[in-house]
N, CA, C and O atoms as CSV, one atom per row, in Angstrom:
chain,resi,resn,atom,element,x,y,z
A,1,MET,N,N,-154.687,-145.465,43.136
A,1,MET,CA,C,-155.838,-145.095,42.330
A,1,MET,C,C,-155.502,-143.900,41.452
A,1,MET,O,O,-155.857,-143.860,40.274
A,2,ASN,N,N,-154.815,-142.928,42.038
A,2,ASN,CA,C,-154.475,-141.712,41.304
A,2,ASN,C,C,-153.551,-142.008,40.125
A,2,ASN,O,O,-153.682,-141.403,39.061
A,3,THR,N,N,-152.615,-142.943,40.317
A,3,THR,CA,C,-151.707,-143.275,39.222
A,3,THR,C,C,-152.443,-144.002,38.100
A,3,THR,O,O,-152.118,-143.825,36.926
A,4,PHE,N,N,-153.439,-144.825,38.461
A,4,PHE,CA,C,-154.223,-145.506,37.428
A,4,PHE,C,C,-154.995,-144.490,36.591
A,4,PHE,O,O,-155.116,-144.640,35.375
A,5,THR,N,N,-155.506,-143.473,37.241
A,5,THR,CA,C,-156.254,-142.438,36.526
A,5,THR,C,C,-155.342,-141.697,35.561
A,5,THR,O,O,-155.718,-141.435,34.418
A,6,LYS,N,N,-154.140,-141.358,36.023
A,6,LYS,CA,C,-153.188,-140.653,35.160
A,6,LYS,C,C,-152.789,-141.521,33.975
A,6,LYS,O,O,-152.732,-141.038,32.845
A,7,GLN,N,N,-152.511,-142.803,34.225
A,7,GLN,CA,C,-152.112,-143.706,33.148
A,7,GLN,C,C,-153.255,-143.918,32.164
A,7,GLN,O,O,-153.026,-144.035,30.960
A,8,TYR,N,N,-154.486,-143.967,32.672
A,8,TYR,CA,C,-155.658,-144.098,31.804
A,8,TYR,C,C,-155.778,-142.883,30.889
A,8,TYR,O,O,-156.028,-143.026,29.693
A,9,GLU,N,N,-155.600,-141.695,31.448
A,9,GLU,CA,C,-155.702,-140.469,30.651
A,9,GLU,C,C,-154.592,-140.393,29.603
A,9,GLU,O,O,-154.825,-139.939,28.482
A,10,ILE,N,N,-153.390,-140.835,29.961
A,10,ILE,CA,C,-152.285,-140.845,29.006
A,10,ILE,C,C,-152.595,-141.796,27.857
A,10,ILE,O,O,-152.373,-141.457,26.694
A,11,ALA,N,N,-153.103,-142.977,28.173
A,11,ALA,CA,C,-153.469,-143.941,27.139
A,11,ALA,C,C,-154.592,-143.395,26.262
A,11,ALA,O,O,-154.608,-143.621,25.052
A,12,LYS,N,N,-155.521,-142.682,26.870
A,12,LYS,CA,C,-156.637,-142.089,26.121
A,12,LYS,C,C,-156.125,-141.038,25.133
A,12,LYS,O,O,-156.545,-141.002,23.977
A,13,ASN,N,N,-155.219,-140.189,25.601
A,13,ASN,CA,C,-154.655,-139.164,24.720
A,13,ASN,C,C,-153.829,-139.793,23.600
A,13,ASN,O,O,-153.864,-139.334,22.459
A,14,ASN,N,N,-153.087,-140.845,23.936
A,14,ASN,CA,C,-152.319,-141.548,22.907
A,14,ASN,C,C,-153.243,-142.156,21.862
A,14,ASN,O,O,-152.960,-142.094,20.666
A,15,ALA,N,N,-154.343,-142.743,22.311
A,15,ALA,CA,C,-155.298,-143.352,21.385
A,15,ALA,C,C,-155.849,-142.306,20.425
A,15,ALA,O,O,-155.966,-142.563,19.227
A,16,LYS,N,N,-156.185,-141.138,20.940
A,16,LYS,CA,C,-156.692,-140.064,20.079
A,16,LYS,C,C,-155.649,-139.657,19.041
A,16,LYS,O,O,-155.965,-139.450,17.869
A,17,GLN,N,N,-154.411,-139.549,19.489
A,17,GLN,CA,C,-153.339,-139.142,18.589
A,17,GLN,C,C,-153.089,-140.197,17.521
A,17,GLN,O,O,-152.890,-139.863,16.353
A,18,TYR,N,N,-153.097,-141.465,17.912
A,18,TYR,CA,C,-152.892,-142.535,16.946
A,18,TYR,C,C,-154.003,-142.575,15.910
A,18,TYR,O,O,-153.750,-142.831,14.732
A,19,MET,N,N,-155.236,-142.320,16.344
A,19,MET,CA,C,-156.357,-142.328,15.410
A,19,MET,C,C,-156.225,-141.176,14.416
A,19,MET,O,O,-156.510,-141.343,13.230
A,20,LYS,N,N,-155.797,-140.018,14.890
A,20,LYS,CA,C,-155.603,-138.879,13.994
A,20,LYS,C,C,-154.531,-139.171,12.954
A,20,LYS,O,O,-154.631,-138.740,11.805
A,21,ASN,N,N,-153.495,-139.915,13.375
A,21,ASN,CA,C,-152.388,-140.238,12.471
A,21,ASN,C,C,-152.676,-141.451,11.598
A,21,ASN,O,O,-151.908,-141.754,10.686
A,22,GLY,N,N,-153.775,-142.147,11.868
A,22,GLY,CA,C,-154.122,-143.311,11.064
A,22,GLY,C,C,-153.364,-144.566,11.439
A,22,GLY,O,O,-153.283,-145.498,10.638
A,23,GLN,N,N,-152.812,-144.612,12.628
A,23,GLN,CA,C,-152.068,-145.780,13.095
A,23,GLN,C,C,-153.037,-146.698,13.835
A,23,GLN,O,O,-153.171,-146.632,15.057
A,24,ILE,N,N,-153.708,-147.553,13.067
A,24,ILE,CA,C,-154.798,-148.348,13.617
A,24,ILE,C,C,-154.313,-149.366,14.652
A,24,ILE,O,O,-154.942,-149.515,15.699
A,25,SER,N,N,-153.225,-150.060,14.385
A,25,SER,CA,C,-152.767,-151.081,15.338
A,25,SER,C,C,-152.327,-150.443,16.657
A,25,SER,O,O,-152.595,-150.988,17.728
A,26,ALA,N,N,-151.665,-149.309,16.587
A,26,ALA,CA,C,-151.262,-148.606,17.815
A,26,ALA,C,C,-152.494,-148.083,18.551
A,26,ALA,O,O,-152.532,-148.076,19.781
A,27,TYR,N,N,-153.498,-147.646,17.793
A,27,TYR,CA,C,-154.753,-147.188,18.384
A,27,TYR,C,C,-155.435,-148.310,19.161
A,27,TYR,O,O,-155.894,-148.110,20.285
A,28,LEU,N,N,-155.495,-149.487,18.553
A,28,LEU,CA,C,-156.122,-150.631,19.220
A,28,LEU,C,C,-155.352,-151.039,20.467
A,28,LEU,O,O,-155.956,-151.414,21.472
A,29,GLN,N,N,-154.039,-150.970,20.413
A,29,GLN,CA,C,-153.226,-151.283,21.594
A,29,GLN,C,C,-153.509,-150.294,22.724
A,29,GLN,O,O,-153.561,-150.678,23.892
A,30,SER,N,N,-153.688,-149.031,22.376
A,30,SER,CA,C,-154.011,-148.028,23.397
A,30,SER,C,C,-155.380,-148.292,24.002
A,30,SER,O,O,-155.581,-148.081,25.198
A,31,LEU,N,N,-156.326,-148.751,23.186
A,31,LEU,CA,C,-157.644,-149.081,23.716
A,31,LEU,C,C,-157.564,-150.248,24.694
A,31,LEU,O,O,-158.245,-150.253,25.720
A,32,VAL,N,N,-156.738,-151.227,24.376
A,32,VAL,CA,C,-156.541,-152.364,25.282
A,32,VAL,C,C,-155.920,-151.884,26.589
A,32,VAL,O,O,-156.311,-152.324,27.670
A,33,GLU,N,N,-154.955,-150.982,26.483
A,33,GLU,CA,C,-154.303,-150.430,27.672
A,33,GLU,C,C,-155.304,-149.635,28.515
A,33,GLU,O,O,-155.294,-149.731,29.742
A,34,MET,N,N,-156.161,-148.856,27.865
A,34,MET,CA,C,-157.192,-148.110,28.585
A,34,MET,C,C,-158.117,-149.062,29.329
A,34,MET,O,O,-158.475,-148.811,30.479
A,35,ASN,N,N,-158.502,-150.145,28.679
A,35,ASN,CA,C,-159.386,-151.128,29.297
A,35,ASN,C,C,-158.731,-151.743,30.534
A,35,ASN,O,O,-159.384,-151.953,31.557
A,36,LYS,N,N,-157.428,-152.027,30.423
A,36,LYS,CA,C,-156.694,-152.607,31.553
A,36,LYS,C,C,-156.724,-151.672,32.759
A,36,LYS,O,O,-157.000,-152.107,33.877
A,37,TYR,N,N,-156.441,-150.387,32.532
A,37,TYR,CA,C,-156.420,-149.438,33.641
A,37,TYR,C,C,-157.815,-149.203,34.203
A,37,TYR,O,O,-157.977,-149.006,35.407
A,38,LYS,N,N,-158.820,-149.224,33.338
A,38,LYS,CA,C,-160.185,-149.045,33.820
A,38,LYS,C,C,-160.583,-150.207,34.731
A,38,LYS,O,O,-161.211,-149.992,35.768
A,39,LYS,N,N,-160.221,-151.439,34.352
A,39,LYS,CA,C,-160.513,-152.602,35.192
A,39,LYS,C,C,-159.794,-152.492,36.528
A,39,LYS,O,O,-160.360,-152.818,37.571
A,40,LEU,N,N,-158.540,-152.030,36.499
A,40,LEU,CA,C,-157.785,-151.870,37.736
A,40,LEU,C,C,-158.432,-150.831,38.654
A,40,LEU,O,O,-158.496,-151.022,39.869
A,41,MET,N,N,-158.909,-149.734,38.068
A,41,MET,CA,C,-159.567,-148.717,38.878
A,41,MET,C,C,-160.846,-149.259,39.513
A,41,MET,O,O,-161.122,-148.979,40.680
A,42,VAL,N,N,-161.617,-150.020,38.770
A,42,VAL,CA,C,-162.855,-150.609,39.304
A,42,VAL,C,C,-162.529,-151.569,40.439
A,42,VAL,O,O,-163.225,-151.607,41.454
A,43,THR,N,N,-161.464,-152.344,40.258
A,43,THR,CA,C,-161.052,-153.307,41.284
A,43,THR,C,C,-160.628,-152.593,42.570
A,43,THR,O,O,-160.976,-153.026,43.669
A,44,VAL,N,N,-159.889,-151.515,42.431
A,44,VAL,CA,C,-159.437,-150.755,43.598
A,44,VAL,C,C,-160.631,-150.153,44.324
A,44,VAL,O,O,-160.680,-150.163,45.554
A,45,ILE,N,N,-161.585,-149.634,43.580
A,45,ILE,CA,C,-162.770,-149.031,44.191
A,45,ILE,C,C,-163.605,-150.094,44.914
A,45,ILE,O,O,-164.148,-149.843,45.990
A,46,ALA,N,N,-163.699,-151.278,44.311
A,46,ALA,CA,C,-164.521,-152.352,44.906
A,46,ALA,C,C,-163.926,-152.854,46.224
A,46,ALA,O,O,-164.658,-153.295,47.110
A,47,ASN,N,N,-162.612,-152.787,46.348
A,47,ASN,CA,C,-161.984,-153.270,47.573
A,47,ASN,C,C,-161.809,-152.150,48.496
A,47,ASN,O,O,-161.294,-152.334,49.599
């Protein structure tokens, strides 16, 4: 669970940085990655 949280935060920071730089496709990829980790965290909590 702790590693998912760290990876989620890293993806979140990357997304912010990509948006500042105007890299839209990389930003969207980071959002997808954030969504993946968020789903994993919910799954771990549910079990």
